[in-house]
Every structure is written in structure tokens, then in C-alpha cells.
C-alpha positions as CSV (number, residue, x, y, z in Angstrom):
1,X,-8.5,-17.5,-13.6
2,X,-5.3,-18.8,-12.1
3,X,-2.2,-19.8,-14.0
4,X,0.4,-22.1,-12.7
5,X,3.8,-20.7,-12.5
6,X,7.2,-21.6,-11.0
7,X,9.3,-19.4,-8.8
8,X,12.6,-20.1,-6.9
9,X,12.9,-19.2,-3.2
10,X,15.6,-19.8,-0.7
11,X,15.1,-22.6,1.7
12,X,14.6,-20.2,4.6
13,X,12.0,-18.2,2.8
14,X,10.1,-21.3,2.0
15,X,10.1,-22.5,5.5
16,X,8.9,-19.2,6.7
17,X,6.2,-19.2,4.0
18,X,5.0,-22.6,4.8
19,X,5.0,-21.8,8.5
20,X,2.9,-18.7,8.1
21,X,0.5,-20.4,5.7
22,X,0.0,-23.2,8.0
23,X,-0.8,-20.7,10.9
24,X,-3.3,-18.9,8.6
25,X,-4.8,-22.2,7.5
26,X,-3.9,-21.5,3.9
27,X,-2.2,-23.3,1.1
28,X,1.2,-22.2,0.1
29,X,-0.2,-20.8,-3.1
30,X,-3.0,-18.8,-1.4
31,X,-0.6,-17.4,1.1
32,X,1.8,-16.2,-1.5
33,X,-1.0,-14.8,-3.6
34,X,-2.3,-12.8,-0.6
35,X,1.0,-11.5,0.3
36,X,1.7,-10.4,-3.3
37,X,-1.5,-8.8,-3.6
38,X,-0.9,-6.9,-0.3
39,X,2.4,-5.7,-1.8
40,X,1.0,-4.6,-5.0
41,X,-1.9,-2.7,-3.3
42,X,0.6,-0.9,-0.9
43,X,2.8,-0.1,-3.9
44,X,-0.3,1.5,-5.8
45,X,-1.3,3.4,-2.6
46,X,2.2,4.7,-2.1
47,X,2.3,5.9,-5.8
48,X,-1.1,7.7,-5.4
49,X,0.0,9.2,-2.1
50,X,3.2,10.6,-3.7
51,X,1.1,12.1,-6.6
52,X,-1.4,13.6,-4.1
53,X,1.6,15.0,-2.1
54,X,3.1,16.5,-5.2
55,X,-0.4,18.2,-6.0
56,X,-0.7,19.6,-2.5
57,X,2.9,20.9,-2.6
58,X,2.3,22.6,-5.9
59,X,-0.9,24.2,-4.5
60,X,0.3,24.8,-0.9
61,X,0.5,28.6,-1.1
62,X,-3.0,28.9,-2.6
63,X,-4.5,26.4,-0.2
64,X,-2.9,28.2,2.8
65,X,-4.2,31.5,1.8
66,X,-7.8,30.1,1.4
67,X,-7.5,28.4,4.8
68,X,-6.3,31.6,6.4
69,X,-9.3,33.5,4.8
70,X,-11.7,30.9,6.0
71,X,-10.2,31.0,9.5
72,X,-10.6,34.8,9.6
73,X,-14.4,34.4,9.5
74,X,-14.4,32.4,12.7
75,X,-15.7,34.2,15.9
76,X,-13.0,34.7,18.6
């Protein structure tokens, strides 16, 4: 379900949005929705990546020991 809303944009940004929307053969609304969704998805990915990195950093010493153990079984 879509809800109509109103936002204020600078004249320069609105011109750029309209130009890009036209190039992509989209309406202004569709273009803005696509861009906002891309931003939201990137933000969510970045947050998850940060959490994953924190986990890896907390477990780095153990993971490195396990990797070294596994590598010790490889044939020279």
C-alpha cells in the first residue's frame, strides 16, 4: 500500500531527480522510492556487517588457533 506524502527538496536536487527519473523511464515517485529503498537496504547491510565484524573480532584468537590447527594437517 502506498501513502501520499509531501517532502521539500532544493531546486537543484529536484532537477537532478527529474533528470535521473526520466533517464530511467520512471516517475519521480518511483525513482525516489527506489533510491530510498537502496539507501535503507545499504544501511541495514552496513549495520549487519558491523555486528558481524564485532563478533569476528571477539572470536579472532580462537578462530585463528582453529585455522592454524587445520592448516597443520595439510601435506607439505
